[in-house]
C-alpha positions in Angstrom: 44.4 0.6 -27.5 42.5 2.9 -25.1 40.5 4.7 -27.9 39.5 1.2 -29.3 38.3 0.2 -25.8 36.2 3.4 -25.4 34.7 2.8 -28.9 33.7 -0.8 -28.0 32.3 0.4 -24.6 30.2 3.1 -26.4 28.9 0.6 -29.0 28.0 -1.9 -26.3 26.1 0.7 -24.3 24.1 2.0 -27.2 23.3 -1.4 -28.8 19.7 -2.4 -28.8 19.0 -5.3 -26.4 18.5 -8.7 -27.9 16.9 -12.0 -27.0 17.4 -15.6 -28.3 14.5 -17.0 -30.4 14.0 -20.3 -32.3 12.4 -19.9 -35.7 9.4 -22.2 -35.8 9.7 -22.8 -39.6 13.5 -23.3 -39.9 14.2 -24.5 -36.3 17.2 -22.1 -36.4 18.3 -20.2 -33.3 18.1 -16.5 -34.0 19.1 -13.3 -32.1 16.2 -10.9 -32.2 16.0 -7.3 -31.2 13.9 -6.4 -28.2 11.1 -3.9 -28.3 11.5 -0.5 -26.5 9.4 0.6 -23.5 5.8 1.3 -24.5 5.7 -1.4 -27.1 5.5 -5.2 -27.3 6.5 -7.9 -29.8 3.8 -8.2 -32.5 6.0 -10.6 -34.5 9.3 -12.3 -33.5 12.2 -11.9 -35.9 12.9 -14.4 -38.7 16.1 -14.9 -40.7 14.7 -12.3 -43.2 13.0 -9.8 -40.9 13.7 -7.9 -37.6 11.3 -8.1 -34.7 8.0 -6.2 -35.3 7.0 -4.0 -32.3 3.6 -2.4 -31.8 2.6 0.3 -29.2 0.8 -0.9 -26.1 -3.0 -0.4 -26.1 -4.7 2.0 -23.7 -4.4 0.9 -20.0 -1.4 -1.3 -20.8 2.3 -0.6 -20.5 5.8 -2.0 -20.8 8.4 -0.2 -18.6 11.6 -1.7 -20.0 13.1 -3.1 -23.2 11.3 -6.4 -23.6 10.2 -9.4 -25.8 6.8 -9.7 -24.3 4.0 -10.8 -26.6 1.5 -8.5 -24.9 1.8 -5.4 -22.7 1.1 -5.6 -19.0 -2.3 -4.3 -17.7 -2.2 -1.2 -15.5 -3.5 -3.0 -12.4 -2.6 -0.6 -9.6 -5.8 1.0 -8.1 -5.4 3.8 -5.5 -6.9 2.7 -2.2 -8.6 4.7 0.6 -6.5 7.7 1.8 -4.2 7.4 -1.3 -3.8 9.8 -4.3 -2.6 9.1 -7.8 0.9 10.6 -8.3 1.5 9.1 -11.8 -1.2 8.1 -14.3 -1.1 4.8 -16.2 0.6 5.4 -19.5 2.3 3.2 -22.2 5.6 3.0 -20.2 4.5 3.0 -16.5 1.8 1.5 -14.3 -0.2 3.9 -12.2 1.6 5.1 -9.0 -0.3 5.9 -5.8 0.9 7.3 -2.4 -0.7 8.3 0.9 -2.5 11.6 0.9 -1.3 14.6 2.9 -1.3 14.0 6.6 -0.7 10.2 6.2 2.2 7.9 5.7 2.6 4.3 4.4 3.1 1.4 6.8 2.7 -2.2 5.7 0.7 -1.0 2.6 -1.8 1.0 4.8 -2.0 4.8 5.0 -1.8 5.8 8.7 -2.4 9.3 10.0 0.8 11.1 11.0 1.4 11.1 14.8 0.8 14.2 16.8 3.5 15.5 19.2 2.0 16.0 22.7 2.4 19.2 24.7 6.0 19.7 25.7 7.2 18.1 22.4 7.5 19.7 19.0 7.9 18.4 15.4 11.5 17.9 14.6 10.8 16.4 11.1 7.5 16.7 9.3 5.8 13.5 8.2 5.9 12.5 4.5 3.8 10.0 2.5 6.6 7.5 3.4 7.6 8.4 7.0 5.8 9.3 10.2 6.3 12.7 12.1 9.3 12.8 14.3 8.9 14.6 17.7 11.4 15.9 20.2 11.2 17.3 23.7 11.2 21.1 23.7 14.5 22.4 25.0 14.9 25.1 27.6 13.5 28.4 26.4 11.0 26.7 24.1 7.5 25.3 24.5 4.6 23.4 22.9 1.2 23.7 24.4 -0.9 21.6 22.1 -1.0 18.3 20.2 0.3 18.9 16.6 1.7 16.9 13.7 3.1 20.1 12.1 4.2 22.6 14.7 7.8 22.7 16.1 8.5 24.0 19.6 8.0 27.8 19.8 10.4 30.2 21.6 9.2 31.6 24.9 8.6 35.3 25.2 11.7 36.9 26.7 10.3 38.0 30.0 13.7 38.3 31.6 14.5 41.1 29.1 11.3 42.8 30.2 12.2 42.2 33.9 9.2 39.8 34.2 8.2 36.2 35.0 9.5 32.7 33.9 8.3 29.8 31.8 8.1 26.0 31.4 8.2 23.6 28.4 4.4 23.1 28.3 3.2 26.7 28.0 4.3 30.1 26.6 5.6 32.5 29.2 3.1 34.5 31.1 4.9 37.7 31.7 3.9 39.3 35.0 5.1 42.4 36.8 6.6 40.3 39.6 9.4 37.9 39.3 9.0 34.6 41.0 9.4 34.8 44.8 8.9 38.6 45.0 5.8 40.5 45.9 4.5 43.7 44.2 4.2 45.5 47.4 0.5 44.7 48.1 -0.4 43.1 51.3 -2.8 40.3 51.9 -5.7 40.4 54.4 
């Protein structure tokens, strides 16, 4: 019983898709075979002949098994700040996405946000998502606006016996630790 079930399932999966059609001459209802992607129905089936499929002309496509009488026109045009990532071909329409440094929001390409000083990039922007920023943790800094740079580690002044740091700038290592003098006296 199980082998029979598997055989039927395999036959069902590999069978060519069909569609109902009414023969104009005989008025009989027929089951016609669909055309594969990249083709269209040139002639519907009759009781004596299977469906006749023809390839899509240039700049036209069909993406799925179908019974269309003509292929769809490749109508996607890449807009400003978009690049073509897939050319129009017989099985797919043209595909566009935002160029590097931009992401798509409500069908517009918007420049990736820059993280301000004190914040670094936690996740780079993609053509589909904006940059994600996060505050620099203790021991790290970011001194400029950037849509690509993560927080940078401070120099290890403590190890050198020198200065301290904050989240907006790199460490400026000095000979004196905060709150101590270097032995020179003022006027």
